[in-house]
Backbone as CSV, one residue per row, in Angstrom:
resi,resn,N_x,N_y,N_z,CA_x,CA_y,CA_z,C_x,C_y,C_z
1,MET,-11.096,67.482,1.461,-12.446,67.104,1.849,-12.737,65.695,1.347
2,ASN,-13.309,64.903,2.190,-13.743,63.567,1.829,-14.905,63.696,0.846
3,PRO,-14.894,62.977,-0.288,-15.987,63.091,-1.252,-17.358,62.778,-0.653
4,ARG,-17.426,61.887,0.310,-18.706,61.528,0.940,-19.286,62.702,1.735
5,ASP,-18.414,63.583,2.250,-18.885,64.714,3.047,-19.896,65.555,2.285
6,ALA,-19.658,65.757,1.005,-20.555,66.590,0.200,-21.916,65.925,0.008
7,ASP,-21.989,64.622,0.194,-23.247,63.902,0.005,-24.121,63.882,1.255
8,VAL,-23.567,64.184,2.408,-24.337,64.176,3.646,-25.264,65.381,3.636
9,ARG,-26.533,65.126,3.936,-27.530,66.203,3.991,-27.939,66.416,5.442
10,ILE,-27.783,67.632,5.904,-28.224,67.992,7.249,-29.330,69.026,7.101
11,THR,-30.456,68.746,7.732,-31.583,69.670,7.739,-31.985,69.883,9.188
12,VAL,-32.219,71.126,9.545,-32.709,71.438,10.883,-34.094,72.060,10.732
13,LEU,-35.060,71.430,11.387,-36.441,71.895,11.356,-36.725,72.628,12.661
14,THR,-37.251,73.849,12.537,-37.576,74.637,13.723,-38.921,75.324,13.536
15,VAL,-39.490,75.741,14.630,-40.630,76.651,14.575,-40.051,78.063,14.499
16,PRO,-40.833,79.042,14.026,-40.327,80.415,14.005,-39.914,80.857,15.418
17,ASP,-38.798,81.531,15.505,-38.269,82.064,16.767,-37.985,80.989,17.814
18,CYS,-37.611,79.808,17.385,-37.280,78.724,18.321,-36.133,79.177,19.228
19,PRO,-36.336,79.128,20.544,-35.276,79.576,21.454,-34.056,78.652,21.476
20,ASN,-34.204,77.426,20.975,-33.078,76.483,20.969,-32.337,76.439,19.634
21,ALA,-32.815,77.168,18.635,-32.142,77.184,17.333,-30.706,77.708,17.425
22,PRO,-30.442,78.785,18.179,-29.053,79.260,18.246,-28.079,78.236,18.823
23,VAL,-28.478,77.521,19.874,-27.575,76.518,20.450,-27.399,75.352,19.477
24,MET,-28.450,74.983,18.752,-28.322,73.926,17.735,-27.339,74.371,16.651
25,ARG,-27.460,75.613,16.211,-26.562,76.147,15.175,-25.110,76.086,15.651
26,GLU,-24.856,76.516,16.888,-23.497,76.497,17.436,-22.949,75.074,17.530
27,ARG,-23.768,74.157,18.005,-23.296,72.780,18.185,-23.065,72.073,16.860
28,ILE,-23.908,72.333,15.873,-23.675,71.732,14.553,-22.374,72.268,13.971
29,ALA,-22.154,73.570,14.076,-20.906,74.153,13.575,-19.701,73.527,14.265
30,ALA,-19.779,73.353,15.574,-18.675,72.735,16.316,-18.489,71.275,15.905
31,ALA,-19.582,70.557,15.718,-19.500,69.142,15.330,-18.877,68.983,13.946
32,LEU,-19.178,69.917,13.059,-18.622,69.841,11.702,-17.163,70.268,11.646
33,ALA,-16.704,70.948,12.668,-15.291,71.329,12.783,-14.753,71.992,11.519
34,GLY,-15.507,72.935,10.963,-15.049,73.675,9.792,-15.293,73.010,8.457
35,ARG,-15.881,71.836,8.458,-16.175,71.149,7.194,-17.235,71.904,6.407
36,ALA,-17.136,71.842,5.107,-18.081,72.525,4.222,-19.265,71.620,3.903
37,VAL,-20.005,71.248,4.928,-21.201,70.434,4.755,-22.397,71.377,4.862
38,PRO,-23.226,71.442,3.821,-24.359,72.365,3.888,-25.388,71.946,4.935
39,VAL,-25.935,72.941,5.604,-26.986,72.718,6.589,-28.182,73.565,6.166
40,ASP,-29.305,72.907,5.893,-30.531,73.612,5.519,-31.351,73.871,6.773
41,TRP,-31.758,75.107,6.966,-32.598,75.502,8.092,-33.993,75.756,7.554
42,VAL,-34.973,75.018,8.073,-36.345,75.107,7.577,-37.273,75.460,8.730
43,GLU,-38.015,76.564,8.569,-39.035,76.913,9.557,-40.328,76.201,9.179
44,VAL,-40.890,75.501,10.128,-42.108,74.718,9.931,-43.256,75.485,10.572
45,ALA,-44.314,75.710,9.794,-45.385,76.597,10.242,-46.589,75.896,10.861
46,ASP,-46.817,74.619,10.502,-48.028,73.981,11.030,-47.802,72.487,11.269
47,ALA,-48.757,71.882,11.971,-48.630,70.475,12.369,-48.584,69.536,11.175
48,GLU,-49.307,69.845,10.121,-49.294,68.986,8.934,-47.898,68.957,8.309
49,GLU,-47.281,70.118,8.186,-45.926,70.171,7.638,-44.943,69.467,8.569
50,ALA,-45.130,69.624,9.877,-44.261,68.943,10.846,-44.315,67.439,10.634
51,ALA,-45.509,66.898,10.456,-45.664,65.456,10.238,-45.038,65.030,8.913
52,LEU,-45.241,65.816,7.866,-44.690,65.485,6.546,-43.159,65.492,6.543
53,ARG,-42.577,66.413,7.264,-41.119,66.561,7.259,-40.420,65.695,8.307
54,GLY,-41.168,65.098,9.220,-40.555,64.283,10.269,-40.024,65.108,11.416
55,MET,-40.702,66.224,11.705,-40.285,67.092,12.800,-40.831,66.562,14.118
56,ASN,-39.936,66.224,15.007,-40.297,65.666,16.311,-40.059,66.686,17.412
57,GLY,-40.564,67.875,17.223,-40.317,68.972,18.144,-39.238,69.878,17.593
58,SER,-39.173,71.073,18.127,-38.244,72.074,17.617,-37.121,72.329,18.617
59,PRO,-35.890,72.216,18.129,-35.442,71.888,16.795,-35.269,70.378,16.598
60,THR,-35.482,69.946,15.364,-35.203,68.567,14.966,-34.088,68.605,13.935
61,VAL,-33.060,67.807,14.133,-31.996,67.692,13.146,-32.210,66.390,12.389
62,LEU,-32.165,66.494,11.066,-32.272,65.319,10.198,-30.933,65.140,9.496
63,VAL,-30.427,63.937,9.508,-29.200,63.600,8.791,-29.605,62.629,7.692
64,ASP,-29.420,63.055,6.468,-29.858,62.276,5.310,-31.337,61.909,5.415
65,GLY,-32.143,62.852,5.908,-33.586,62.682,5.958,-34.129,61.947,7.166
66,SER,-33.255,61.469,8.039,-33.698,60.720,9.224,-33.287,61.436,10.497
67,ASP,-34.108,61.282,11.514,-33.829,61.864,12.825,-33.022,60.850,13.634
68,PRO,-31.705,61.068,13.770,-30.886,60.091,14.495,-31.129,60.081,16.004
69,PHE,-31.921,61.027,16.495,-32.177,61.125,17.923,-33.613,60.740,18.277
70,ALA,-34.339,60.222,17.303,-35.732,59.820,17.542,-35.771,58.551,18.384
71,HIS,-36.835,58.422,19.142,-37.099,57.187,19.872,-38.576,56.876,19.703
72,GLU,-38.987,55.690,20.047,-40.337,55.213,19.723,-41.462,56.031,20.344
73,ASP,-41.217,56.728,21.442,-42.266,57.531,22.082,-42.419,58.920,21.468
74,LEU,-41.527,59.287,20.574,-41.528,60.620,19.993,-42.552,60.714,18.865
75,ARG,-43.309,61.794,18.855,-44.325,62.030,17.820,-44.056,63.367,17.153
76,SER,-44.526,63.519,15.911,-44.352,64.802,15.232,-45.035,65.888,16.045
77,SER,-44.379,67.056,16.076,-44.858,68.107,16.957,-44.220,69.441,16.610
78,LEU,-44.936,70.508,16.915,-44.393,71.862,16.807,-43.865,72.356,18.159
79,SER,-43.963,71.542,19.183,-43.551,71.947,20.526,-42.030,71.983,20.637
80,CYS,-41.553,72.553,21.739,-40.113,72.535,22.013,-39.676,71.097,22.264
81,ARG,-38.494,70.782,21.805,-37.958,69.443,21.985,-36.838,69.463,23.006
82,LEU,-36.830,68.466,23.853,-35.740,68.288,24.797,-34.938,67.051,24.408
83,TYR,-33.637,67.184,24.464,-32.730,66.080,24.177,-32.153,65.583,25.494
84,HIS,-32.233,64.282,25.725,-31.715,63.652,26.939,-30.306,63.153,26.658
85,HIS,-29.378,63.549,27.495,-27.974,63.209,27.301,-27.568,62.050,28.202
86,GLY,-26.486,61.401,27.839,-25.985,60.254,28.586,-25.645,60.542,30.031
87,ASP,-25.347,61.809,30.345,-25.001,62.155,31.729,-26.232,62.481,32.573
88,GLY,-27.431,62.282,32.005,-28.662,62.509,32.747,-29.246,63.901,32.597
89,THR,-28.539,64.798,31.926,-29.046,66.153,31.736,-29.925,66.223,30.485
90,THR,-30.694,67.286,30.384,-31.499,67.546,29.189,-31.320,69.002,28.800
91,ASP,-31.408,69.263,27.507,-31.496,70.629,27.012,-32.059,70.609,25.602
92,GLY,-32.031,71.741,24.940,-32.739,71.897,23.685,-31.998,71.495,22.426
93,ALA,-30.858,70.823,22.547,-30.115,70.378,21.360,-29.216,69.215,21.748
94,PRO,-28.903,68.344,20.781,-27.933,67.278,21.060,-26.573,67.902,21.372
95,SER,-25.765,67.196,22.132,-24.407,67.687,22.413,-23.563,67.591,21.146
96,VAL,-22.438,68.267,21.156,-21.507,68.203,20.027,-21.073,66.759,19.798
97,THR,-20.770,66.043,20.868,-20.352,64.642,20.751,-21.458,63.795,20.129
98,GLU,-22.695,63.981,20.567,-23.824,63.223,20.008,-24.015,63.543,18.529
99,LEU,-23.855,64.802,18.167,-23.964,65.188,16.755,-22.841,64.545,15.934
100,ARG,-21.632,64.535,16.466,-20.516,63.904,15.743,-20.773,62.421,15.522
101,ARG,-21.322,61.759,16.537,-21.638,60.330,16.378,-22.676,60.127,15.275
102,ALA,-23.715,60.957,15.275,-24.766,60.832,14.260,-24.205,61.098,12.869
103,LEU,-23.339,62.082,12.741,-22.747,62.398,11.443,-21.806,61.281,10.985
104,ALA,-21.034,60.734,11.902,-20.137,59.623,11.556,-20.946,58.408,11.116
105,ALA,-22.069,58.152,11.773,-22.919,57.021,11.402,-23.503,57.201,9.998
106,SER,-23.621,58.452,9.554,-24.159,58.717,8.213,-23.104,58.536,7.133
107,GLY,-21.856,58.347,7.547,-20.787,58.159,6.578,-19.840,59.334,6.481
108,LEU,-20.096,60.402,7.235,-19.175,61.527,7.248,-17.867,61.045,7.850
109,ALA,-16.766,61.391,7.232,-15.463,60.946,7.724,-15.286,61.360,9.177
110,GLU,-14.451,60.639,9.890,-14.226,60.839,11.322,-14.016,62.309,11.655
111,LEU,-14.734,62.766,12.665,-14.607,64.134,13.158,-13.886,64.097,14.493
112,HIS,-13.015,65.050,14.698,-12.242,65.085,15.945,-12.500,66.394,16.659
113,GLY,-12.213,66.410,17.932,-12.353,67.629,18.731,-13.150,67.338,19.968
114,GLU,-13.197,68.304,20.832,-13.908,68.161,22.091,-15.094,69.095,22.109
115,GLU,-16.030,68.788,23.003,-17.216,69.631,23.175,-16.836,70.971,23.706
């Protein structure tokens, strides 16, 4: 294991019973490719907590405390979040490839594999 891997913090913010949480969980696991990087799952109950934690819709993934998928039009929210992919599609979680890019940008050693 790369020593830096243990320092990467991944947090996923969701509303209770978020329908996109399972796909986010699967994609994060695939992106990590078996690495022992802890992932904290936090249920956010109200708009004030969403704003404090940087939740931009459910689910929001934070890497080292920042949302790597945020854009300037995004606001804190308890609503469902849609992720726009490079191929023009949208769904409720970043793709495995997008997650790997975000993790690599955080300093996690190169991840390999396909979506």
